[in-house]
C-alpha positions in Angstrom: -4.3 15.0 -7.2 -4.7 16.0 -3.4 -3.7 13.6 -0.5 -7.3 14.3 1.2 -8.5 12.3 -2.3 -6.9 9.3 -2.0 -8.0 9.1 1.7 -10.8 6.4 2.4 -9.7 4.5 -1.1 -9.9 1.0 -1.1 -6.2 -0.5 -2.5 -7.2 -3.4 -5.0 -4.5 -5.5 -6.5 -5.8 -6.5 -10.2 -3.8 -9.6 -10.5 -5.3 -11.8 -7.6 -8.4 -9.4 -6.7 -7.1 -8.9 -3.4 -7.8 -6.1 -1.3 -5.0 -5.0 0.4 -6.1 -2.3 2.6 -7.3 1.4 2.8 -5.6 4.7 2.1 -5.6 6.2 5.6 -4.7 3.3 7.3 -1.4 3.4 5.4 1.7 5.9 4.9 2.9 7.7 1.8 6.4 7.7 0.9 7.1 11.1 -0.9 10.2 12.1 -2.7 11.3 15.6 -1.0 12.8 17.1 -4.0 9.7 16.5 -6.7 6.9 15.9 -4.3 5.5 12.9 -6.1 4.5 9.7 -4.7 7.5 6.7 -4.5 5.2 4.0 -2.4 2.4 3.5 -0.4 3.3 1.4 3.0 0.1 -0.6 4.2 0.1 -2.6 7.6 0.1 -6.3 7.8 -3.5 -7.3 8.9 -3.0 -11.0 8.9 -2.2 -13.3 12.2 -0.8 -11.2 15.0 -0.4 -13.8 17.4 1.9 -11.6 19.2 1.7 -7.9 18.7 5.2 -7.7 20.3 7.1 -9.3 17.3 8.4 -7.9 14.0 5.2 -7.2 11.9 5.6 -7.3 8.3 4.2 -4.1 5.9 3.5 -4.3 2.7 5.5 -1.8 0.3 3.3 -0.9 -2.6 5.5 1.1 -5.4 3.8 3.9 -7.0 4.8 2.7 -10.6 2.3 -0.3 -9.9 -0.2 2.2 -9.8 -3.0 1.2 -12.8 -6.0 3.2 -12.1 -7.3 5.2 -9.1 -11.3 5.6 -9.4 -14.0 7.1 -7.2 -13.7 4.5 -4.6 -10.6 2.4 -4.9 -6.9 2.6 -6.4 -6.0 -0.4 -8.9 -2.5 -2.0 -8.6 -0.7 -4.8 -9.9 1.6 -7.0 -8.0 2.2 -10.6 -9.2 4.0 -13.1 -7.5 7.3 -11.9 -8.8 7.3 -8.9 -7.2 9.0 -8.1 -3.8 5.9 -7.5 -2.0 6.8 -8.0 2.0 9.2 -6.2 3.8 10.7 -6.6 7.5 9.7 -3.5 9.5 10.5 -3.3 13.5 7.4 -2.4 15.9 
């Protein structure tokens, strides 16, 4: 599958039905040696009270992707999964 085929697809968590974001607003981490996608990094769209403080990003490991459809990418992240990591602006 080409990266261009992923752009615009909504990412939905099958565990809770939450819309997590869209490919295109995200970054992909790619293994340089194998060319495989390692993870999808989505910006947090939560409360941005102060834009100058550290923001959180949602890291979605590629192995949690369950299905890639015509309009959505279904992932499975449950409450035991380390979902959020701090990141500097």
